[in-house]
VEXDREN-2710 file (C-alpha; in Angstrom, 1 decimal):
% VEXDREN-2710
k/r/px/py/pz
1/MET/0.2/0.0/0.0
2/THR/1.6/3.1/-0.8
3/PRO/1.6/6.1/1.8
4/PHE/-1.2/7.8/-0.1
5/GLU/-3.6/5.3/-0.3
6/ILE/-2.9/5.0/3.5
7/ILE/-3.4/8.3/3.7
8/ARG/-6.9/8.1/2.0
9/GLU/-8.4/5.4/3.7
10/GLN/-7.0/6.7/7.6
11/LEU/-8.1/10.5/6.8
12/GLY/-11.0/9.1/4.7
13/GLY/-12.6/7.4/8.5
14/ALA/-10.9/9.8/10.6
15/VAL/-13.5/12.5/10.9
16/PRO/-16.8/11.1/12.6
17/PHE/-19.0/14.4/11.5
18/ALA/-17.4/13.7/7.6
19/ARG/-18.6/9.6/7.6
20/HIS/-22.1/10.9/9.3
21/ALA/-22.6/13.4/6.4
22/GLY/-21.6/10.3/3.7
23/VAL/-18.1/12.4/2.6
24/LYS/-15.7/10.1/1.2
25/LEU/-12.2/10.8/0.6
26/THR/-11.4/8.6/-3.0
27/HIS/-8.2/10.0/-4.2
28/VAL/-4.7/11.3/-2.5
29/GLU/-1.7/12.3/-4.2
30/GLU/0.9/15.4/-3.9
31/GLY/-1.0/18.1/-3.8
32/LEU/-4.5/17.0/-5.2
33/ALA/-6.8/15.3/-3.6
34/ARG/-10.7/14.3/-4.6
35/ALA/-13.8/13.4/-2.6
36/THR/-16.8/12.6/-2.7
37/LEU/-20.9/13.2/-1.3
38/GLU/-23.7/11.1/-2.2
39/GLN/-27.3/12.8/-1.4
40/THR/-28.7/11.6/1.3
41/SER/-31.3/12.0/3.8
42/SER/-28.2/13.1/6.3
43/SER/-26.6/15.5/3.7
44/ILE/-29.8/17.5/2.4
45/ASN/-31.3/20.6/3.8
46/HIS/-35.1/21.8/4.1
47/ILE/-35.5/22.2/0.2
48/GLY/-33.8/19.1/-0.6
49/THR/-30.8/19.5/-2.2
50/GLN/-27.2/18.9/-0.7
51/HIS/-27.1/21.2/2.8
52/ALA/-24.5/23.9/3.0
53/GLY/-22.9/22.4/5.4
54/ALA/-22.4/19.3/4.8
55/LEU/-21.0/20.8/1.1
56/PHE/-18.5/23.0/3.8
57/THR/-17.5/19.1/5.4
58/LEU/-17.0/17.6/2.2
59/GLY/-14.6/20.8/0.9
60/GLU/-12.7/21.0/3.8
61/THR/-12.3/16.4/3.6
62/ALA/-10.6/17.3/-0.2
63/SER/-8.4/20.2/1.1
64/GLY/-7.1/18.2/4.0
65/GLY/-6.5/15.2/1.2
66/ALA/-4.6/17.4/-0.9
67/MET/-3.0/19.1/2.4
68/ALA/-2.0/15.4/3.4
69/GLY/-0.5/13.9/0.0
70/VAL/2.4/16.8/0.1
71/PHE/3.8/15.4/3.4
72/ALA/3.1/12.1/2.8
73/ASP/6.3/10.7/3.8
74/ARG/6.1/12.7/7.2
75/ILE/2.7/12.7/8.1
76/LEU/3.4/11.6/11.8
77/SER/5.7/14.5/12.3
78/VAL/3.5/17.4/11.6
79/ARG/0.3/18.9/13.0
80/PRO/-2.2/20.4/10.6
81/ILE/-4.5/22.5/11.5
82/ALA/-7.0/24.3/9.2
83/GLY/-7.5/27.7/10.4
84/GLU/-9.4/29.5/8.0
85/ALA/-12.2/28.5/5.2
86/GLN/-14.1/30.9/2.8
87/VAL/-16.8/29.1/0.7
88/ARG/-19.0/30.1/-1.8
89/TYR/-22.3/28.8/-2.9
90/THR/-22.8/28.9/-6.7
91/ARG/-25.8/27.2/-7.6
92/LEU/-27.8/24.1/-5.5
93/ALA/-26.5/21.3/-5.6
94/LYS/-28.2/18.0/-5.7
95/GLY/-26.9/14.6/-6.2
96/LEU/-23.6/13.4/-6.4
97/ILE/-21.0/15.9/-5.6
98/VAL/-17.7/15.7/-6.2
99/ALA/-15.0/17.8/-4.9
100/GLU/-11.0/18.4/-6.5
101/ALA/-8.7/20.2/-3.9
102/ARG/-5.2/21.1/-4.8
103/VAL/-2.1/22.7/-2.6
104/VAL/-1.3/26.3/-4.2
105/GLY/2.7/26.2/-4.0
106/ALA/5.1/23.7/-5.2
107/ARG/6.0/20.8/-2.4
108/ASP/9.8/21.4/-2.0
109/VAL/9.5/24.9/-1.6
110/LEU/6.9/23.6/1.8
111/ILE/9.0/21.2/2.8
112/ALA/11.7/23.5/2.6
113/THR/9.9/26.4/4.6
114/LEU/8.7/23.6/7.3
115/GLU/12.6/22.2/7.8
116/ARG/13.4/26.0/8.0
117/ASP/10.7/27.7/10.0
118/LYS/9.2/24.7/11.5
119/LYS/5.7/25.6/10.3
120/VAL/4.6/26.5/7.2
121/ALA/0.9/28.1/5.8
122/PHE/-0.5/27.4/2.7
123/ASP/-4.0/27.6/1.5
124/VAL/-5.8/24.7/-0.7
125/THR/-8.3/25.7/-3.2
126/VAL/-11.6/23.1/-3.8
127/ALA/-14.1/23.4/-6.6
128/MET/-17.2/21.3/-6.1
129/SER/-19.2/20.0/-9.1
130/ASP/-22.3/17.6/-9.6
131/THR/-22.0/14.6/-12.4
132/GLU/-22.9/16.5/-14.9
133/GLY/-19.3/19.0/-13.9
134/LYS/-21.8/22.1/-13.7
135/GLU/-19.5/24.4/-10.9
136/VAL/-21.6/23.7/-7.4
137/ALA/-19.3/25.8/-4.7
138/THR/-15.7/26.7/-4.6
139/MET/-14.0/26.6/-0.9
140/ARG/-10.2/28.3/-0.3
141/VAL/-8.7/26.5/2.9
142/SER/-5.9/27.8/4.7
143/TRP/-3.5/25.6/6.9
144/THR/-0.8/25.8/9.2
145/VAL/1.2/22.6/9.5
146/LYS/3.6/22.4/12.1
147/ALA/6.7/20.0/12.8
148/VAL/6.5/18.2/15.9
149/THR/9.4/17.6/17.9
END
């Protein structure tokens, strides 16, 4: 099993609320992750579409996967914290929603900063779309990763 597969399995089941909402982390690689959210009775709002909180959880989960993918070779020696998130809902979200998250910044620069300063801050952008490929939301999550000594 690759480090990315381990991260996908471990991170994918680590957050009880994400599991409750039905979020599944489906892919992790260096600086990129995908997660899905099926529309269920646990994820809908009062008008029968995906709840904003469930979409937020989907985006945050995907961003965490992308972040972890950058630090895969040292994930047990860092402490990541999501410090801020901004989400923009662009259309009603129905059915299966896919989130794709990408780290802003090059891995080698982020790792060098972590090694030099014992912490690094960076953003992860997330695009969420329905099965027709229509954007339903975008998100930006600001992460700080600190070395655990």
